[in-house]
N, C-alpha and C positions, 0 to 999 in steps of 0.2 A: 457474307453479310446479307441479310434480308432487307429488301427495299420496302419500307412501310408507308411510303407516300401514298396518299389517297385512301388509307385505311383508318380504322378507328383505334389504332394502337395508342395507349396512353403515352404522354410525354414523359421523358426521363425525370425522375424526382430531383429537384434542385436542392442538394444538401448544403451547397455553398453559394452565397450570394452577397458579397460585400458591395454595398451601395454608397457608403459614406467614408470619407477619409478618417483614419484613426490617428490619435484618439479623438473621440467626439467631445463636444463641449461638456456634456454631462460627466463623462469619464474623467476628463481633465480636472474638473472641479472636485469630484469625489476623491480622486487620488491626491489632490493638493490638500484637502481637508484631512485625509487619513495620514499622509506622511507628516503633516504638521503636528498631529497629535501622537503619532506612533513612529518615531524616527527609525530609519533602518529597514523599513518594510517595502520600500519602493521596488526593489528588484524582484520581489516575489508576487507582485500584483499583475494579474492578467489585465491588459488594457481594454476590457469590455465590461459592461454592466448588463448581464443577461436578465431578461424579464420573462422569457418563455422558453420551453423545451418541448420538442416533438418526439423524443425518444432516440434521436440521432444527432440533431443539430440544436443550437441555441440561437436566440434572437435578442437584439437589443431594441431600445425604444426608437432608434433611427431606422429600423428595418433591415439592418445588417443580419445576415444569417451565416453562422459558422458551424462547420462540421466539428463536433466536440470530441477531440482526441485528448482532452485534458480532464474530463469528468468534472467540469465546473459545476454542472447540475447533475449529480450522479444518478438520480432517479426522476423519471417523470411521475405524474400523479398515478398512484397505484391504488386500486380499489381495496376495501377491507376484505379479509378472508371470507370465502363463501361458507354457507352452512349455518346462518343465523344472524342475529342483529350484531352490529359493530360493537366490539368490546371497548370499554374505556377504563381509564384509571387503573386501579389495582387488578381488575379482571384481565385487562390487556397485558399488564406486567406479568401476571402469573402465567398466562398462556405463552407469552414470549419466552419466559424462563423455561417452560416445559419444552417448547420447540428447540431451543438451543441445547438443552441437556439431552434431548432425545437423539440428536445427531452427534453429540460430542464424542471425540475419539479418546475416551478415558473410562476407567472403571469407577462406578458409583460417584459421578462428578457432583460438585456443588458449584453454585454460581454467585458471584458478587458483582452487582451493577455499580457503575460509577458514571461520572459526567464524561462526555466525550470531549476530545478523542483520546486523551492520554491517561485518564483515570485508571484504566485497567493495568497498565504497566506499573503505576505507583502501588497499586494493591499487590501485584505480583512480587515486587521487590520487598515489600513488608513481610509477606508470607515467607519468602525465601530466607530473609534474615532470621525470622523466628524459627524456621526449620533448622537452619544451620546451628544456631545456639543450642537448640534442644538435642540435636544428634551429635554435635562435635564440640560444644563449648565455645568459649570466646574466640578460639582460633578460626573457627569455620564460619567466617562472615564475609568472605570476598566473593565477588560476582564477576565471572568472565563474560564479556559482552563481545559477540562476534559481529563485526560490521559497524559502520558508523552512520547508518541511516537515521534520519530524524524520527524519534519516537514520541515527540511532543515537547511542550515547553515547561512542564513541571520539573521541579528540581531533580527528582529521581530519573525522569525520562531523559533529561539533558545529560546528567552524569553517565547514564548507561550507554549513551552513544558517543561520549567523549567530546562533546561540543566545547569549543573554545569560549572564553569569556567568563568562565567561573573563577579562573586564577589557579595557579599550581599549588597554592597554600591551603586550599579548601580541604580540610581533614577528611571529609567524606569521600573525596575523589580517590583516596587511597584504597577504598574498598573495591574499586572497579579496575579490571584488567582488560585492555582492548586487544582483540585479535582480528586479523583481516577476514573478510567474508570470502568464501570459496567461489569466486565469480568466474573462474576458468579463464581469466585474462590477466589481471594484475597478480592474482593469487591462484596459481594452477595446482596447488596442493590438493590431491584427492582424498588425503587422510587428515589426521589431526596434528601433523607436524607443526603447522603454523600456530595452532593453539598452544601446543607444548612449548614452542619457542617464546611465546608471549608470557607464559607462566614462568619459564626459566628467567627471562629478563626481569621479571618482577620479584624474583626470589621466592616464588610460591609453587605449590603443587596442587593436584586435584583434591587432596585432603583439606586444603584451605578454603575450598569453594563451597558455598551454600547453594549456588545456582549457576547455570550457563544460560544466557539470554541470546536469542538469535531470531531474525526475521525469516518467515517462510519464503518470502520473495523480497529481496532487498529493495527498499523504497527508493533509494537514489541510484541503484544500478540496474534495476529491472530484471535481475537474474534470480532464478529460483534455486533454492537450496538443493544441491545434488542428492539424489535418493540414497546412494551408498554412503555419502558423508553424513546425512541425517541419521541413518540407522546406526552407524558407527558411533556418532556423538551420543545418541540415546543410550546405547550400551555403556559407553564410557561414564556418563552421568550416573547411571545405576550403580556401577562399580564403586564410584567415589561418593555415593550418597549425596549427590548434588542434584537439585531439581532442574529439569529442563523446561525453560520458559520459551514457548514458541509465540512470537509476537506477530499476529496477523492484523493488528489494529490499523497500521498505515495503509494496508491493502484493501480492507473491507471484505465482507462475506461474498462468496460466490464467484469471484473474479477468475479463479483458476479453472472453473468448470465443475468444481466440487463445492459443496456448501462451506466446508472448512478446508483450508489449504492443507492442513495436516493429513486429510484423507488422500490428497494427491501425492503427498510425500511418503505416506505409509508408516507414520510413527504415532505413538501415543504420548504426547508431552504431559508433563506434570501440571503445568499451568498454560492455558491457552488464552491469549489476550485478543479480543475481537471488538470490532465495531461493525455497523451495518454498511457504512459507505466510505471507510478510510478517513482521511483528513479533510474531505470535501463534503460537508453537509451531513455528518453523522448525527443520529438522534440518540445514540447510547454507546457506551463501551462497557465491556464486562470481562472479568477474569473467571475462566472456567477451570476449576481445580479438581485434580484427581484425589482419590482417597489417600494416596501416598503423600501428597503435598500437605494434607491436613491431619495425618495420623498422629503426629506428636502433640498437636495442639489445635483445638477447634478455634481457628482464627476468625475473629469478627471485627472487621474494620468499622469502627463506630461512625466515621464520617461518610462512608460510602452510601448507605441508604438515603441519607439526607440529601446528598448531592444528586443522587440518581433520580430523585423525585422531580427534577427539572425536565425529565425526558417526556416527550410526547408519545406515550406508550402505544397509542393506537396506530400512529405512523410507523413506529418501529416494528410493531407486530405485522402490519400489512407488508412491509418490506421483507421481513423474514419469511412470511407465508408465501409471498411471490417467488422468492429465491428457492424455497424448498419444493416448489411445484416441479414436476417432471419436465414440462415443456420449457420452463425457464432455464434450468440447468442444461438441458439438451441443446437449447439454442446457444447458450454461452460456450459450451464445449465445441460445438460445430463452428461457430463464428470465431472462437479462439484459435482453432486449427487453421482456419482461413487466414487470420491475421498473422500467425507465426510463419506460415508458408510465404506470405508476402514479405515479412521482415527478413527472412533468410534470403529471399530473392534480392532484396536491396543490398544486403551484406556481400553477396557474391558478385553483384554487378558493379559495386563501387568500392573495391578494395583499397583504393588510394585515399578514400575519405573515411570509410567505416572500418574500425578495428575489430568490432564485435557487435553482432546482432543477437539479442537474447530475449528470453521471456517465457511466459507460460499462460495459456488461456487468453484472456482479454487484457493482458498487460505485457508490454515489451519495452525494449530500449535499444537505441542506436548509440554506441560509444564512438565518438569521432577521434581519430588519432592521426598523427603525422605519418606520412608514408614510410613504411619499412621499420618503424619503431613503435614502442608502446607509450610514447609521450602523448598526453591528451591534446586535442586541438579545440580549445573553447571558442576560437574565432569562427570555425566552421559550424560548430553546434549552434551558436547564437544566430548565425546567418540563416540556418535552416528554420529555426523557430520564427524569426522575423519575416522571412520571405514566405513561409507557409501562411502566416497570419494575413499577409497581404492578399493571398489567394483564397482566403476564406476557410483556412484550416487552423483550428485552435490546438496548440501543443503546450505542454507545461514548460515554463521557463526552466532552464537547466539547473539542477540542484547539485548533483555530483559534477566534478570537472568534466566538461565536454560530453555529457550524457544527456540525450534527449529521450524522455520517457513518452511512450505511446500508450494511452489509457482511454480507449473509447468508452462511450456509455454502454452499459451491459445490454441495453435494449436495441442497440444499433444493428440493422440488418447487414448481411454480407455485402450488398451492393454499396452501402455507405462505407464500409471498411475498404473496399476496392477503390472507391472514389478518393478517399483520404490518402491511401498509400500511393496512388497515381499522382496526387498533388505533391507528395514528398519526393517522388521520383523525378518529377519535372524540375523541382528545385535542385536536386542533386545533380541532374544533368548539367544545369547551368553552372554550378559550382565546380564541376569536374573538368570543365574546359581548360 
C-alpha cells in the first residue's frame, strides 16, 4: 500500500455518509400521508426522500448520502443528444421510435407506445389474444406466463404474473397458466419440462397457447433467462404458433450491458416490452412487435397513443441516446462484470447465509436460505437490507421471499460498486457469527 501522507492525492470519494437518524421527520410525515391514502404500500416504501443524485449516490434534504443500489433515481441529469437543437414533442417521439426500432432484435418491427411502466405488457397481451384467435380460433387464447415477477398493476399485468387478490373466480384468470422461472435454484430444469408440467396440470397443450410471456431477467429473483432455455423456448413457440413475449419493462434498457436484454440472450422475440428505467422513474413504455406478431392483423390499440402523449419525449430521447452511445454500454458492461464477480465472491464466502448469488450486468441478487436446505430465510434478508441502510447503502426491500436485489445506478463507477459490496460484506460478517 502506498503512503500518500504529505502528497496532493485526492481524498477518497465519500459515496456513503449517513448523518441523521432514520426515518427523518420529513420522511415519517410523507410515509404517514401516503399510507393513509394508499393502504398496503408501507412495506414497499424506501425510508428516504431523495432530492439529488450524483450518478452513484443519492442525498436527502437532511444531508444524508446513500450509495444507491436500489436505483431510486435511475438516471442523473442527461444532456440532450448531440448534433443539433434539442428535439421536443412529436419530433422527439419520432426520433425515439427510430432509435428503438433501429436496435430492435426483430424483423421489420413496429412500435406501440404506452404509459409507463406496465402499458407495454397490456398491449402485448391484446396483440397475443388477437393473434391466437386469427390463427387458431376460439381455442387458442391461453397465455403461459413463466415466473411470477411483478409486471405492473394493470389488470392484464397482474393476471400474467399470478398475483393474489383477484380471486379464483375471475373468469379471465383461466386464460393464464403459470410456470416457474428457470432460476437454477428452486427450478433447476434446463429444458421445458416445468412448462409442460404446468400445461398438463391445466389440461392444456401448446396448441391452446396464443403466447408465452417471460422476463429477460426475473425482476424478483435477479436471475437471467438461461441462453439455452431461451433459444429452446423460442423454437417451441414457433412450432406451436404462439407468440414469444419477452418482458424487459421491469428491468429497463441497458442494464445487462446490451441496449436490449434480448441481444444478450440471443433471441428474437415476437413482442419486446421495454421501458427506459424499469419501475423506478420510467418516462415511457413500449411494445416492439415483429412482423410475425402483426401479420394476421394490423393491430392498432386506440388508447395507447393517447396515453403515450403524457411522456416527456425529450427526456426519454436523451436517455435512449445516452444508452446507445458506445461509451455508456462499454461502461455498463465493464462495471457489470465487476459487480457480478463481487456477488459471486459473497456467495462463495457466506454459504451458510446465501443459497444463490445470480445476475447479469448491473443487476444481481442474493437469495438467503437456511443452511443446507433450499428454504428461504427472510429474517436474514431483511436484516441485510436494514443494516446496510444504517451504513449508508440503499438496497431494495425484499420482493421475492428472502431475495435481496442489487441494482446500482447505471452511471456508478467501479469504485462505488466495490464500496457498496464491501458494506454488504461487513453486514454479512456480523450475521455469520
